[in-house]
C-alpha positions in Angstrom: 2.1 12.4 12.5 -0.2 13.1 9.9 -1.2 9.6 8.5 -0.5 9.9 5.2 3.2 11.4 5.2 3.7 8.6 7.7 2.2 6.1 5.2 4.1 8.1 2.4 7.5 7.5 4.4 7.0 4.3 4.9 6.6 3.2 1.2 9.0 5.0 0.3 11.8 3.6 2.5 11.5 0.6 0.4 13.3 0.7 -2.4 11.3 -1.1 -4.9 12.7 0.1 -8.9 10.9 -1.8 -11.5 11.3 -5.1 -11.3 12.1 -5.2 -7.2 8.6 -4.7 -6.0 7.9 -7.5 -3.9 9.0 -5.7 -0.2 6.4 -3.0 -1.5 3.7 -5.4 -2.0 4.6 -7.3 1.5 4.2 -3.9 3.2 1.2 -2.7 1.7 -0.7 -6.2 2.0 0.1 -6.2 6.0 -1.0 -2.8 6.6 -4.5 -3.0 4.7 -4.8 -6.3 6.2 -5.0 -5.1 9.9 -7.4 -2.4 8.4 -9.5 -4.8 7.5 -9.6 -4.9 4.1 -9.8 -8.0 1.5 -6.9 -8.2 -0.3 -5.9 -10.5 -3.6 -1.9 -11.0 -5.0 -2.2 -11.2 -8.3 1.8 -13.0 -9.8 2.9 -11.0 -12.6 6.6 -12.0 -12.1 9.0 -13.4 -13.2 10.7 -12.8 -9.8 8.6 -14.8 -6.8 6.3 -12.3 -5.0 6.8 -9.7 -7.6 2.6 -9.3 -7.6 -0.1 -7.0 -8.7 -1.9 -5.9 -5.3 -5.8 -5.8 -5.3 -7.9 -4.8 -2.1 -11.5 -4.9 -2.2 -14.5 -3.5 1.1 -16.8 -5.9 -0.1 -16.5 -7.9 -3.0 -14.6 -8.2 -6.4 -16.6 -5.7 -8.4 -16.3 -2.6 -6.8 -17.9 0.7 -8.2 -14.9 2.5 -8.3 -11.4 1.2 -8.2 -8.4 3.6 -7.1 -5.2 2.5 -9.2 -1.2 3.5 -8.9 2.0 1.9 -9.4 4.2 0.8 -6.9 7.5 0.6 -8.6 9.8 3.9 -9.3 12.4 4.6 -11.8 16.3 4.4 -10.4 18.1 5.3 -8.7 16.6 4.9 -5.1 16.9 8.0 -2.8 15.5 7.3 0.8 12.9 9.8 1.5 12.7 12.9 4.2 10.7 15.7 5.9 12.0 18.9 4.5 13.5 21.4 6.9 10.1 23.4 7.1 7.7 20.3 7.1 5.5 21.6 4.8 7.1 18.7 2.1 8.1 15.2 1.3 11.5 15.0 -0.7 12.8 11.0 -2.2 11.7 8.8 -5.0 8.5 7.7 -5.1 6.8 10.5 -3.0 5.2 12.0 -6.1 5.3 9.2 -8.2 3.7 7.5 -6.9 3.9 5.9 -3.4 2.7 9.1 -2.3 -0.4 9.2 -4.7 -1.1 5.5 -3.1 -0.8 6.6 0.7 -4.0 9.4 -0.2 -6.2 6.7 -2.5 -5.9 4.8 0.7 -7.4 6.6 2.7 -9.8 8.6 0.5 -11.0 5.0 0.0 -11.4 4.3 3.8 -13.4 7.7 4.2 -15.5 6.3 1.1 -16.1 2.4 3.1 -17.1 4.4 5.8 -20.0 6.1 3.6 -20.6 2.4 2.2 -19.4 3.2 -1.3 -18.2 -0.3 -2.6 -14.4 0.9 -3.5 -11.5 -1.2 -3.9 -8.2 -0.6 -4.5 -5.7 -2.1 -7.1 -1.8 -1.4 -6.4 0.4 -2.3 -9.7 3.8 -3.3 -11.1 5.9 -2.4 -14.0 4.6 1.1 -14.6 8.1 2.7 -15.3 9.1 -0.3 -17.5 6.4 -1.7 -20.0 3.4 -1.4 -17.8 3.1 -5.7 -17.3 1.5 -4.8 -14.4 -1.7 -3.6 -15.5 -1.7 -5.5 -18.3 -2.1 -8.9 -16.3 -4.8 -7.0 -14.1 -6.7 -5.9 -17.4 -7.0 -10.2 -17.8 -8.8 -10.5 -15.1 -12.1 -10.8 -14.8 -12.8 -7.7 -12.2 -14.7 -5.0 -13.7 -15.9 -1.6 -12.1 -17.4 1.4 -13.4 -14.7 3.4 -12.9 -11.2 3.3 -12.2 -9.2 6.2 -11.0 -5.4 6.4 -12.2 -3.1 7.9 -9.8 -0.3 10.2 -11.5 1.1 13.7 -10.7 -1.3 15.7 -12.1 -1.0 18.8 -10.0 -4.5 18.3 -8.4 -6.2 18.1 -12.3 -8.4 16.2 -13.8 -7.1 14.7 -17.2 -9.1 15.0 -20.0 -6.7 14.1 -22.5 -2.5 12.3 -23.0 -0.6 11.7 -25.5 -0.2 8.2 -26.3 3.5 5.9 -26.6 5.5 4.4 -29.3 8.9 3.2 -27.6 11.0 1.9 -29.7 14.4 -0.3 -30.0 16.5 0.4 -33.5 19.2 -2.4 -34.3 22.2 -2.3 -37.2 24.3 -4.9 -38.2 28.0 -4.1 -39.8 30.8 -5.1 -41.3 33.9 -4.5 -38.9 36.9 -3.2 -40.7 40.2 -0.9 -39.7 39.0 2.2 -40.0 41.8 3.4 -42.1 40.1 1.5 -44.8 36.4 2.3 -44.3 36.0 0.8 -48.0 36.5 -2.9 -46.4 33.5 -3.0 -43.8 30.4 -0.8 -42.8 29.1 1.0 -39.8 26.4 0.2 -38.0 27.0 3.3 -35.7 26.8 5.5 -38.9 23.5 3.7 -40.3 21.7 4.5 -36.6 23.0 8.1 -37.1 21.4 9.2 -40.3 18.3 6.9 -38.7 18.3 9.5 -36.1 18.8 12.0 -38.0 15.5 11.4 -40.2 13.5 11.0 -36.8 14.6 14.2 -34.9 14.2 16.3 -38.4 10.9 15.1 -39.1 7.9 16.5 -39.5 5.2 14.9 -36.5 1.8 15.0 -36.7 0.5 17.5 -34.4 -3.2 18.2 -33.3 -4.8 21.5 -31.2 -5.5 19.4 -28.3 -2.4 17.3 -27.9 0.0 19.8 -29.1 3.6 18.3 -31.3 4.0 14.4 -31.5 7.8 14.7 -29.7 10.8 12.3 -30.6 13.5 11.3 -27.9 16.3 8.7 -28.4 17.7 8.5 -24.9 20.1 5.4 -25.2 22.6 4.7 -28.1 25.4 2.3 -28.3 27.7 0.0 -30.2 31.1 -0.8 -31.9 34.3 -2.1 -30.3 36.8 0.8 -30.7 37.4 4.4 -31.9 39.8 2.9 -34.7 37.8 -0.3 -35.8 34.3 0.3 -38.0 31.5 -1.0 -35.6 30.0 -4.2 -36.7 26.8 -3.4 -34.1 24.8 -1.2 -32.5 21.5 -0.2 -30.8 19.1 2.4 -29.8 16.4 2.7 -27.6 13.9 6.0 -28.4 10.0 7.0 -27.3 8.1 9.0 -29.4 5.0 11.0 -27.8 2.1 10.5 -30.0 -1.0 13.2 -31.1 -2.3 10.5 -33.5 -2.8 6.8 -33.9 -0.2 4.7 -33.0 -0.2 3.4 -36.7 0.1 6.0 -38.0 3.7 6.5 -36.8 5.1 3.8 -37.1 4.1 4.0 -40.6 6.4 6.8 -40.4 9.5 6.0 -38.9 9.8 2.8 -41.4 9.4 4.7 -44.1 12.3 7.2 -43.2 14.9 4.6 -41.6 17.1 2.6 -43.5 15.7 -1.1 -44.9 18.6 -2.7 -43.2 17.7 -1.2 -39.6 15.4 -4.0 -37.6 12.6 -1.7 -35.3 11.3 -3.3 -32.6 8.2 -2.3 -30.5 8.2 -2.2 -26.5 5.2 -0.3 -25.8 2.7 1.0 -27.5 -0.5 3.4 -27.0 -2.6 5.6 -29.3 -3.4 9.2 -27.3 -6.3 8.4 -24.6 -9.2 10.5 -24.3 -11.0 10.4 -20.5 -13.6 10.8 -18.4 -13.8 13.6 -16.9 -16.6 14.9 -13.6 -17.7 18.8 -13.0 -16.4 20.7 -10.8 -13.4 19.6 -10.8 -10.5 21.8 -12.9 -8.9 19.8 -15.9 -5.5 19.5 -17.9 -3.9 17.6 -20.8 -0.2 16.1 -20.3 2.2 14.6 -22.6 3.6 11.6 -20.3 2.1 8.2 -20.7 0.6 6.0 -18.0 -1.0 2.4 -17.2 -4.5 4.5 -18.5 -4.7 2.5 -22.1 -4.7 -0.6 -20.4 -7.0 -0.6 -17.3 -9.6 0.6 -19.8 -10.5 -2.7 -19.8 -11.5 -3.0 -15.9 -13.7 0.4 -16.0 -13.6 4.0 -18.0 -10.9 5.8 -16.7 -9.8 8.7 -15.0 -6.7 10.2 -14.2 -5.6 12.9 -11.1 -3.0 13.1 -8.2 -1.2 15.3 -6.4 2.2 16.6 -7.4 4.2 17.7 -10.7 5.3 15.0 -13.4 8.3 18.2 -13.6 9.5 16.7 -10.6 9.2 13.3 -11.1 12.3 10.5 -12.4 14.3 13.8 -10.6 17.2 14.2 -7.9 15.0 16.3 -6.2 11.7 14.2 -6.2 9.5 16.6 -4.1 5.2 16.6 -2.7 3.8 19.0 -0.6 2.0 17.9 2.2 -0.8 20.0 1.8 -1.4 18.4 -1.3 -1.5 15.7 -0.1 -4.4 16.6 2.1 -6.0 17.9 -0.5 -5.7 14.8 -2.9 -7.4 12.6 -0.1 -10.5 15.6 -1.0 -10.7 14.9 -4.1 -10.8 11.5 -4.4 -13.8 11.2 -1.7 -15.4 13.7 -4.2 -14.6 11.8 -7.1 -15.8 9.0 -5.3 -19.3 10.2 -4.0 -19.8 12.1 -7.4 -19.3 8.7 -9.5 -21.2 6.4 -7.0 -23.9 8.0 -5.1 
């Protein structure tokens, strides 16, 4: 069986939903040690063994680091080989364990060419990027960090920023037949959401529209009780600085609504290289948090439109192309 396929299947058979990455980190550390890589674990926690995995060929100052994440979104879908043998299906095959496999095999080729290459596998990318944030605080530096996400093999030149937020409202409970006796927290948030969804958000020529999604809302006691509490969570994909977006939100929501920022980053403009097809993406990644390690690039096989779905898929041929592209990148950047 193809090495990338075999390693992807082995990794994807491990359920590493965010917060439960330990077994995947254990597996990959053992795999890489057997192939004569130097490994270091960096605790991220709070669970014991939930660590970033640093991997070196020579020393702790590689010229290029290939970086992706080992956590996945829920639910877990075991991986399978398609009936025609041309693709892999299952949770993590393209986001991003299949990419991790490609990066390892590319790094091994570069190591054979005496390029000082490293690898970094982080936890927590799918929620708060706590792994990448922890990694940036170490005293390890590189010229370049190649971040792996499904970009359809395009080298990304720009990506939107992110403002992930929570809003909470407190009301006064009362019988629904006497609304004047209470104040509904749910109604307050409904008005807030209306303001956000129909706001004229900024746009730019390169990145397009800023977009807002409220993906979770909850609260209240019963249909016939005025809600005394409510909360929601949402994500705004930004095309301008996050500070400008926060000011817009605060200007529109109820003064009594409590706004909490869960994750925040400005739009990102990345390193590109001649002879690579480029693109622009709307999704977030660990890129903002690894800039302290090295100049970031973003590229990987698979489509973001298949990530986070029940039909997550990666083409085996695209994995082969990704290995070639990663090797080509390493040569261009480091020789």
